[in-house]
C-alpha positions in Angstrom: 156.1 119.8 118.9 159.9 119.9 119.1 161.9 119.4 116.2 164.7 117.1 116.4 167.4 119.6 116.1 165.7 121.5 119.2 165.9 118.6 121.1 169.3 117.9 120.9 170.5 121.5 121.8 168.1 120.7 124.7 169.9 117.4 125.5 173.2 119.3 125.4 172.4 122.0 127.6 170.7 120.0 130.0 173.2 117.0 130.1 173.7 117.0 133.7 172.2 114.0 135.6 169.6 116.6 137.0 168.0 117.1 134.0 168.8 113.2 132.4 165.2 112.1 132.7 164.0 115.3 130.5 164.7 113.1 127.6 162.9 110.1 128.6 160.0 112.4 129.4 159.8 114.1 126.1 160.2 110.6 124.4 156.9 109.7 126.3 155.4 112.6 125.5 156.1 111.8 121.7 154.9 108.4 122.0 151.6 109.4 123.4 151.1 112.1 120.7 151.6 109.5 118.1 149.3 107.1 119.8 146.4 109.9 120.1 146.9 110.6 116.6 146.3 106.9 115.2 143.4 106.7 117.8 142.3 109.6 116.0 142.8 107.9 112.6 140.8 104.9 114.0 138.0 106.8 115.2 137.4 109.0 112.1 137.6 105.7 110.0 135.0 103.9 112.3 132.7 106.7 112.1 132.9 106.9 108.4 132.1 103.1 108.5 129.0 103.6 110.9 127.8 106.8 108.7 127.7 104.8 105.6 127.3 101.3 106.6 125.9 100.3 110.2 126.1 96.6 109.9 126.3 93.8 107.4 124.2 90.9 107.5 124.6 87.7 105.0 121.5 86.2 105.2 121.1 82.5 103.8 118.5 80.6 101.9 120.3 77.6 101.2 119.9 73.8 101.6 123.1 72.4 100.8 126.0 72.5 103.3 128.7 73.4 101.1 126.8 76.3 99.4 127.1 77.9 103.2 130.8 78.0 102.6 130.0 81.0 100.4 128.8 82.9 103.1 131.9 82.1 105.2 134.2 82.9 102.4 132.4 86.3 102.1 132.3 87.2 105.7 136.3 86.5 105.8 136.7 88.7 102.7 134.8 91.5 104.4 136.8 91.0 107.9 139.7 91.7 105.6 138.1 95.2 105.0 137.6 95.7 108.5 133.7 95.1 108.0 132.0 92.8 110.6 129.5 90.7 108.9 126.6 88.3 110.6 125.9 85.2 109.0 122.1 84.5 109.7 119.8 81.6 108.7 116.8 82.3 107.0 114.7 80.3 109.5 116.2 82.4 112.3 115.2 85.6 110.6 111.8 86.9 111.1 111.0 89.3 108.6 108.2 90.9 110.3 110.3 91.8 113.1 113.5 92.3 111.5 113.2 93.8 108.1 111.6 97.1 109.2 114.7 97.7 111.4 116.9 97.4 108.4 115.5 100.7 107.0 117.0 102.8 110.1 120.1 100.8 111.1 122.1 101.6 108.0 122.4 97.8 107.4 123.1 96.5 104.4 121.6 92.9 103.9 123.2 90.4 101.3 120.8 87.4 100.4 121.9 84.3 99.4 119.3 82.2 97.8 118.8 79.0 96.3 116.1 77.7 94.1 114.9 74.2 94.9 112.3 71.8 93.4 109.9 73.2 90.8 111.3 76.6 91.6 110.3 77.1 95.3 112.6 78.2 98.2 114.4 76.0 100.5 112.7 75.0 103.6 114.4 77.6 105.8 113.3 80.4 103.4 109.8 79.5 102.9 108.3 81.8 105.5 110.4 84.7 104.6 109.4 84.5 101.0 105.8 84.0 101.8 105.6 87.0 104.1 107.8 89.1 101.7 105.4 88.5 98.6 102.4 89.2 100.6 103.8 92.3 102.0 104.6 93.4 98.7 100.9 93.4 97.4 99.6 94.4 100.9 98.2 97.8 101.1 98.4 97.9 104.8 102.4 97.8 104.4 102.5 100.2 101.6 105.0 100.7 98.8 107.4 102.7 100.9 107.7 100.3 104.0 111.0 99.4 103.3 112.4 102.8 101.9 115.9 103.3 103.5 116.8 99.6 103.6 119.9 98.4 101.4 120.2 95.1 99.8 122.1 92.8 97.5 120.9 89.5 96.1 122.8 86.4 94.8 120.8 83.4 93.7 122.3 79.9 93.2 120.2 78.0 90.7 120.7 75.3 87.8 119.8 76.4 84.0 119.1 72.9 83.2 115.7 73.4 84.9 115.0 76.5 82.3 111.4 77.2 83.6 112.8 77.6 87.2 116.3 79.2 86.9 116.8 81.1 90.2 113.5 82.1 90.3 113.8 82.4 94.1 116.1 85.0 94.0 114.4 87.0 91.2 111.2 86.9 93.3 112.9 88.1 96.6 114.9 90.9 94.6 111.5 92.2 93.0 109.3 92.1 96.2 112.0 94.1 98.2 111.9 96.5 95.4 108.3 96.8 95.3 108.6 97.8 99.1 111.2 100.9 98.0 114.2 99.0 99.3 117.4 100.1 97.5 119.4 97.6 95.7 123.3 98.2 96.0 124.3 96.0 93.4 123.0 94.0 90.4 121.6 90.6 91.4 124.0 88.1 90.6 123.4 84.3 89.4 125.3 81.4 89.9 124.6 78.7 87.6 125.5 75.0 88.4 125.3 74.0 84.8 129.1 74.4 83.9 128.1 74.3 80.1 126.2 77.6 80.8 127.7 79.2 83.7 128.9 82.7 82.7 132.1 82.2 84.5 132.8 78.3 84.1 131.1 76.9 87.7 129.1 78.2 90.3 131.9 79.0 92.5 133.5 81.2 89.6 130.1 82.9 89.1 129.8 83.6 93.0 133.4 85.0 93.0 133.0 87.4 90.4 129.8 89.0 91.8 131.7 88.7 95.2 134.5 90.9 93.8 131.9 93.7 92.4 130.2 93.7 95.8 133.3 94.2 97.7 134.0 97.1 95.2 130.8 98.5 96.1 131.2 98.4 99.9 134.4 100.1 99.5 132.9 102.9 97.7 130.2 103.2 100.2 132.4 103.3 102.9 134.1 106.2 101.1 130.4 108.1 100.9 129.6 107.3 97.2 126.0 107.1 97.1 125.2 105.8 93.9 126.8 103.3 91.5 125.7 104.9 88.5 124.2 108.5 87.3 120.8 107.7 88.7 119.1 108.5 85.4 117.5 104.9 84.7 114.8 104.4 82.4 112.7 101.6 81.5 114.6 98.9 83.5 118.2 99.7 82.2 121.2 101.8 83.6 123.7 103.7 81.7 126.6 104.4 84.0 127.7 108.2 83.8 130.7 108.9 81.8 130.8 105.2 80.2 127.4 104.8 78.7 127.7 101.0 79.9 124.1 99.6 79.9 123.9 97.5 83.2 121.6 94.5 83.1 117.8 94.9 83.4 117.7 93.5 86.8 119.7 96.2 88.1 116.7 98.9 88.0 113.4 98.0 87.5 111.1 100.0 85.4 109.3 103.0 87.4 105.9 101.2 86.4 104.8 99.0 89.1 102.8 96.0 88.0 102.1 94.1 91.0 100.3 91.5 89.3 102.9 90.5 86.9 104.5 87.1 87.9 107.6 85.4 86.7 107.2 83.9 82.8 106.7 80.5 83.8 104.3 80.8 86.7 102.4 83.1 84.2 102.1 80.3 81.5 101.1 77.8 84.1 98.4 80.3 85.4 97.2 81.1 82.0 96.6 77.5 81.3 94.9 77.0 84.2 92.3 79.5 84.1 91.6 79.7 80.3 89.2 76.9 81.0 87.8 78.9 83.5 87.6 81.8 81.6 85.3 79.9 79.1 82.7 79.5 81.7 82.1 83.1 81.9 80.2 85.5 79.4 82.9 88.0 79.7 86.8 87.3 80.3 87.8 87.0 84.1 91.4 86.6 83.4 92.3 90.0 84.7 90.5 89.5 87.9 92.0 85.8 88.3 95.8 87.2 87.8 95.5 89.9 90.3 93.4 87.8 93.0 95.9 84.9 92.4 99.1 87.0 92.8 97.6 88.7 96.0 97.5 85.3 98.0 93.9 84.2 96.9 93.3 80.6 96.5 90.7 80.3 93.6 88.1 77.6 93.6 86.2 76.4 90.6 84.8 79.3 88.5 83.5 81.7 91.2 84.8 81.2 94.6 87.8 81.6 96.7 89.5 81.5 100.0 92.5 83.6 101.7 94.4 83.5 104.9 93.4 86.8 107.0 96.2 88.5 108.6 94.5 88.0 112.3 94.7 84.4 111.7 98.5 84.5 111.4 98.7 87.1 113.9 96.9 84.5 116.5 99.0 81.6 115.4 101.9 83.6 116.9 100.0 84.9 119.9 100.0 88.5 118.8 96.2 89.1 119.3 93.0 88.2 117.6 90.7 90.4 115.1 87.8 92.3 116.5 85.5 89.3 116.1 87.6 87.4 119.1 87.1 90.6 121.2 83.4 91.0 120.2 82.2 87.8 119.7 85.0 85.2 121.0 86.1 83.5 118.0 89.4 81.9 117.5 91.1 83.8 114.9 93.6 81.2 114.2 90.7 78.7 113.6 88.8 81.2 111.1 88.6 80.5 107.4 88.0 83.8 105.3 86.2 82.6 102.0 83.2 83.4 99.7 81.2 81.5 97.1 80.7 84.1 94.9 83.6 86.8 93.8 81.3 88.9 92.0 79.5 91.7 93.7 76.7 94.4 92.9 78.6 97.3 94.4 81.5 99.3 93.6 82.4 100.7 97.1 84.8 103.5 97.2 86.8 101.9 100.0 86.9 98.5 98.7 90.2 97.0 99.6 90.4 94.6 96.6 90.6 97.7 94.3 87.7 96.3 92.2 89.9 93.4 91.0 86.6 90.9 91.5 83.7 90.9 88.7 80.4 93.0 89.3 77.1 92.1 88.2 73.4 92.4 89.5 72.5 88.7 88.6 74.0 85.0 88.8 75.4 84.5 85.2 78.2 82.0 85.7 78.2 78.3 85.6 77.6 77.2 89.3 79.8 74.8 91.2 78.3 72.5 93.7 78.6 73.7 97.3 80.3 70.4 98.4 83.3 70.9 95.9 83.9 74.5 97.2 83.6 73.6 100.8 85.9 70.6 100.6 88.5 72.8 98.4 88.0 75.9 100.4 89.1 73.6 103.5 91.9 71.9 101.8 93.5 75.4 100.9 92.9 76.8 104.2 94.9 74.1 105.7 97.5 73.9 103.1 98.2 77.8 104.1 98.0 77.0 107.8 100.6 74.2 107.1 102.9 76.9 105.7 103.3 78.1 109.3 104.9 74.9 110.7 108.6 76.0 112.0 107.7 79.7 111.5 109.2 81.7 114.5 107.0 82.8 117.1 104.0 80.3 116.2 102.6 78.6 119.1 102.4 74.8 118.5 99.0 74.1 120.2 97.6 77.0 117.9 99.1 75.4 114.9 97.6 72.2 115.6 94.2 73.6 116.2 94.3 76.0 113.6 94.7 73.1 110.8 91.0 72.4 111.7 88.8 75.3 110.9 86.0 76.3 113.4 84.6 79.8 111.9 84.1 80.7 108.2 83.9 84.5 107.7 81.8 84.7 104.2 82.9 88.3 103.7 86.3 87.6 101.8 85.1 89.7 98.4 82.0 90.2 96.4 78.5 89.1 97.5 78.2 85.6 98.8 74.4 85.7 98.8 74.5 86.0 95.2 75.4 82.4 95.3 72.2 80.5 94.3 73.2 77.4 96.7 74.0 79.5 99.6 71.6 77.6 101.9 73.1 74.5 101.2 76.7 75.7 101.7 75.7 77.2 104.8 74.1 73.8 106.0 77.7 72.3 105.1 79.4 74.2 107.2 77.1 73.6 110.1 77.2 70.1 109.5 81.1 70.2 110.0 80.7 72.1 113.4 81.9 75.5 111.6 80.2 78.8 112.4 79.1 81.1 109.9 79.4 84.8 109.6 77.9 86.0 106.6 78.0 89.5 105.3 75.8 91.0 102.5 75.5 94.6 101.0 72.1 95.0 101.4 70.9 94.8 97.7 69.5 91.6 97.9 66.4 91.5 100.1 64.7 88.5 98.9 67.8 86.3 99.6 68.1 87.8 103.0 64.5 86.5 103.7 64.9 82.9 102.3 68.4 82.5 104.0 68.7 79.6 106.6 69.8 80.4 110.3 73.5 81.8 110.2 75.4 82.3 113.4 75.4 85.9 112.6 74.4 88.0 109.7 75.8 91.2 108.7 74.6 94.0 106.5 76.8 96.7 105.5 75.3 100.4 106.1 77.7 102.5 104.5 75.7 105.5 104.5 72.4 106.7 105.9 70.8 108.6 103.2 70.5 107.9 99.2 72.8 110.6 97.9 75.5 109.3 100.4 74.9 105.8 99.6 75.3 106.1 95.8 78.5 108.2 96.3 80.2 105.7 98.6 78.6 102.3 97.9 78.2 103.0 93.9 75.6 100.1 93.6 74.7 98.8 90.0 70.8 98.6 90.6 68.9 101.5 89.9 66.4 100.8 92.6 69.6 100.5 95.0 67.8 102.8 97.8 64.7 100.6 97.8 66.4 97.5 97.9 68.8 98.7 100.6 66.0 99.5 102.7 63.9 96.3 102.0 66.9 94.3 103.1 67.0 96.2 106.5 63.4 95.1 107.2 64.3 91.8 105.8 67.0 91.5 108.4 64.7 92.8 111.0 62.5 89.6 110.3 65.6 87.2 111.6 65.6 85.6 114.8 69.2 84.9 115.2 72.0 87.3 115.6 72.0 90.3 113.3 74.8 93.0 112.8 74.8 96.3 111.2 78.2 97.4 109.9 78.6 101.1 109.7 81.9 102.2 108.0 83.0 106.0 108.8 84.5 107.6 106.1 85.8 111.2 107.2 83.9 114.2 105.3 81.7 111.7 103.6 79.3 110.1 106.0 80.2 110.9 109.7 77.6 113.9 109.9 74.6 111.7 109.4 73.8 110.7 113.3 69.8 111.0 113.2 69.4 109.5 109.8 71.6 106.4 110.9 69.4 106.3 114.1 66.2 106.0 111.8 67.7 103.0 109.9 68.7 101.2 113.2 65.0 101.7 114.2 64.1 100.2 110.8 66.1 96.6 111.3 66.5 96.4 114.7 69.9 94.7 114.8 71.1 92.9 117.7 74.2 94.8 117.3 76.0 97.5 115.3 79.9 97.5 114.6 81.0 101.1 113.9 84.4 100.9 112.2 86.6 103.8 110.7 87.4 103.2 107.0 90.7 101.2 106.4 92.8 103.2 103.7 93.5 100.6 101.0 96.5 102.7 99.2 96.1 104.7 95.8 93.6 103.4 93.4 92.5 105.0 89.8 89.0 103.4 91.3 88.8 105.6 94.1 89.9 109.2 95.3 90.0 108.4 99.0 93.2 109.5 100.9 94.3 109.3 104.4 92.5 112.2 105.4 89.4 110.3 105.1 90.5 107.8 108.0 89.0 108.9 111.4 91.1 108.8 114.3 90.2 106.0 116.8 89.0 108.8 119.2 87.1 110.3 116.5 85.1 106.9 115.8 84.6 106.7 119.9 83.0 110.2 119.8 80.8 109.1 116.7 79.8 105.9 118.6 78.8 108.0 121.9 76.7 110.2 119.9 74.9 107.7 118.0 74.3 105.5 121.3 72.7 108.5 123.0 70.4 108.4 120.1 69.3 104.9 120.4 67.6 104.2 123.9 67.6 100.5 123.7 71.5 100.3 122.9 74.6 101.0 124.7 78.5 100.7 124.1 79.3 97.1 124.9 82.9 96.6 123.5 85.8 97.8 121.8 89.0 96.9 119.6 91.2 99.4 119.4 93.9 98.0 116.9 91.2 97.4 114.3 89.6 100.9 115.0 86.3 99.5 115.9 83.6 99.7 118.7 80.6 97.3 119.3 77.0 98.9 120.1 74.9 96.2 121.5 71.2 95.9 122.3 70.4 95.8 126.0 68.7 92.4 126.0 72.5 91.2 125.9 73.4 93.1 129.1 72.0 90.4 131.9 72.0 91.9 135.4 74.8 94.2 134.4 76.8 91.8 132.4 77.5 91.9 129.1 76.8 88.8 126.9 77.9 89.6 123.3 80.0 86.6 122.9 78.9 83.5 121.5 78.3 80.0 122.6 79.2 78.1 119.4 78.4 74.3 120.8 75.2 75.7 121.8 74.5 77.4 118.3 75.4 74.0 116.6 72.8 72.1 118.6 70.2 74.6 117.8 71.4 74.5 114.0 71.2 70.8 114.2 67.5 70.7 115.7 66.4 73.1 113.3 67.4 71.3 110.3 66.2 67.9 111.7 62.7 69.4 112.3 62.5 71.1 108.9 62.7 74.6 110.1 59.8 73.8 113.0 61.7 74.3 115.8 63.4 78.0 115.9 65.7 79.5 118.3 66.8 83.3 119.0 70.1 85.2 119.4 69.4 84.8 123.2 69.5 81.0 123.1 73.3 80.8 122.3 74.9 84.3 124.1 77.9 83.8 126.2 79.6 86.2 128.8 81.9 88.8 127.4 84.9 88.9 129.4 86.2 92.0 131.3 89.2 92.8 129.0 86.9 93.0 126.2 84.5 95.5 127.3 84.4 99.2 126.3 86.4 101.0 129.0 89.0 98.2 129.9 92.6 99.1 130.1 93.2 96.5 127.5 90.9 98.1 125.1 90.1 95.1 123.4 93.3 93.2 123.2 93.5 89.8 124.9 95.8 89.6 127.8 96.4 85.9 127.0 98.4 87.4 124.0 101.6 89.7 123.8 101.0 92.8 121.8 103.1 93.6 118.6 104.0 96.9 117.8 105.3 97.2 113.9 108.6 99.2 113.7 109.0 101.8 111.1 105.2 101.9 110.3 104.7 104.8 108.2 101.3 105.0 108.1 98.1 103.5 110.1 97.8 100.0 109.1 94.6 99.5 111.6 91.8 97.4 110.5 91.1 93.8 109.2 
């Protein structure tokens, strides 16, 4: 680059008209150089922004139009800092599709959330809050599902309503943290009660929090990763060098307690269940608290219902469960319930982490089956109604889902322990609801006395006495004899019967001959072979992801087992659930598999059976239906219904297959 003195000398030396244009050329060159320097600075600055802040999203869960001005005001201030922010309404934000993207995009999500009547979220935030709450306690997502995501939360509420003040923002902040998202700033709280507002008004509260947010974002642009020393203990934080203690909401305790509820909800739950606890000979409060906080709707003193994730999936056209593939149930119309929370086993792979009571006999005050079914259907319908307006939900399936058509009695516990199980099943059939009952093979007499069900399952988790004791950890001392007698009782049934095998790598996958012997004992119509689903860490089990077989390993096991069974063959597959179906050859008619169920014909036969007092019996072949090609083993769809659209979860940190 030429100095001004040098330029002057050159100008004098070449002052003739021949070299007059040199000065203009040199000026142009200097201008280009300065422009390049400025451009370089802008590029470097942009790279800094991209490195530390990919994009900003202001996500609104508000109901009043004036509150949305907060978001516009914040977006304008961010624009002044050369940070572009997108304002998004929560009704247009699908957490299942979008939240995992935030983990890898360097995005920062700023949530502005209002608390509405009775501590509930606003209408546009209902689905987001429901999904996030369930994901925070669902082992399929895991505690690190949102690791890498950065966020900040500001709540709008009114402290006049002491029991529900800013409940929504507190819960969202907690649930994001439970999934390992990183908070960049202490949660802010705006109070519409000017008497108690920290800064005199809702607007002033937001203005104060916004100023701290902008300062924090500027620090992130400069590459500062922590707002504190990072040495946080027991919910408090001391800033480095200043000793300033931040409020407890800045950093939660390292002790994760997923069943803890906000104080108001906890008190209400306590009062609601104190009376129930009196019905038991031992306290059930820990069980009720945990089950309630993980999505169960408890009924009376011993029953429950919960919305299956496959019900949600099929409502949105994202595929059904393996029962849809194997037997043709409509997953969006299936109610998962149990009339008995108690169980006689403590299986190592229990996905409820033994949060339900255990026992070998009925010890509780019994609720009538009519009340259980009525409340189960009502609770199920209410949970379906929460999907109204959720992004992706198909309107026709939503309307169909309001009326349950199937009932999977496999939620938790041992449903066959319920003394009025036969009356409950009859009530289901009178309402044209099919019945899929699962038992753990410890109650042979109850199996024998059971009225016809659409399909009766027995869990065969091991094939030898030692491995069954190790895996199922049954409470009965004579568990092995009970197990064998239950299989014999199953063989006496005329309707559809199923063995349900759960493969646990290094525990029970090498017992092929013993499994074949057990199959000859009970002669089931079908054999479901499924890889164990890892349920997360638990003090009650030492299973790890290493015990989960790959799908191809399950296929290999099933091929070997089928070779040992001359009357059976592989009929169907549901790759997503890591599950295959072996069927008796009597369901292969003229080269076509008929594993699906004609549910209307079953209801007709069940009605005739009841009207005749059990004289007019029927068999499994009487209500079978043809299996579609896409559901057959070896089909390119591998069990996924082509009428739906396959959804691949992003940022999947572990295998979440199963159901």
